[in-house]
C-alpha positions as CSV (number, residue, x, y, z in Angstrom):
1,X,13.6,-2.4,-4.7
2,X,15.6,-3.7,-1.9
3,X,15.8,-7.4,-2.0
4,X,17.8,-7.8,1.3
5,X,16.7,-7.1,4.7
6,X,17.2,-3.4,5.5
7,X,17.0,-1.7,9.0
8,X,13.5,-0.3,9.7
9,X,14.7,3.4,9.7
10,X,15.3,3.2,6.1
11,X,11.7,1.9,5.2
12,X,9.5,4.1,2.9
13,X,6.7,5.6,4.9
14,X,4.6,6.6,1.8
15,X,3.4,3.1,0.5
16,X,2.7,-0.4,1.6
17,X,5.6,-2.4,2.5
18,X,5.4,-6.0,1.1
19,X,7.2,-7.7,4.1
20,X,8.5,-6.7,7.6
21,X,10.5,-8.6,10.2
22,X,10.1,-8.4,14.0
23,X,11.9,-11.0,16.4
24,X,11.1,-14.3,14.5
25,X,8.0,-13.3,12.9
26,X,7.5,-12.1,9.3
27,X,4.6,-9.6,8.7
28,X,3.1,-8.8,5.4
29,X,1.3,-5.9,3.9
30,X,2.1,-3.1,6.3
31,X,1.9,0.6,6.3
32,X,3.2,3.5,8.4
33,X,0.2,5.4,10.1
34,X,0.1,7.7,13.0
35,X,3.7,7.1,14.1
36,X,3.5,3.1,14.0
37,X,3.6,0.3,11.5
38,X,0.2,-1.3,11.0
39,X,-0.5,-4.8,9.2
40,X,-3.6,-4.9,6.9
41,X,-3.1,-8.3,5.4
42,X,-6.6,-8.3,3.9
43,X,-6.2,-4.5,3.0
44,X,-9.2,-3.9,5.0
45,X,-9.0,-1.2,7.7
46,X,-11.3,-3.0,10.1
47,X,-8.7,-6.0,10.2
48,X,-5.5,-3.8,10.7
49,X,-3.3,-4.4,13.5
50,X,-1.0,-2.0,15.1
51,X,2.4,-3.4,16.5
52,X,2.6,-0.7,19.1
53,X,5.8,-0.8,21.2
54,X,6.9,-4.1,19.7
55,X,7.6,-2.4,16.1
56,X,9.3,-4.4,13.3
57,X,13.0,-4.1,13.1
58,X,13.5,-4.8,9.2
59,X,11.9,-4.5,5.9
60,X,12.3,-6.0,2.4
61,X,10.4,-5.4,-0.9
62,X,9.3,-8.8,-2.5
63,X,10.9,-9.6,-5.9
64,X,9.0,-9.2,-9.0
65,X,6.6,-11.9,-9.8
66,X,7.6,-14.4,-12.7
67,X,6.9,-13.5,-16.2
């Protein structure tokens, strides 16, 4: 798991990414789909949002939860 901000080009595209960054905005629960990053915060396809040309620039995994 990466616990530092990484360039978006290195983000895995086969799973949900916990945290993305774009400009001054943090975006949670995103997935790569049809060549774009989509945010599905409620994990419901009906409320998914494409970031289109204003794509995220960095990504990071969240740390493990406390035990």
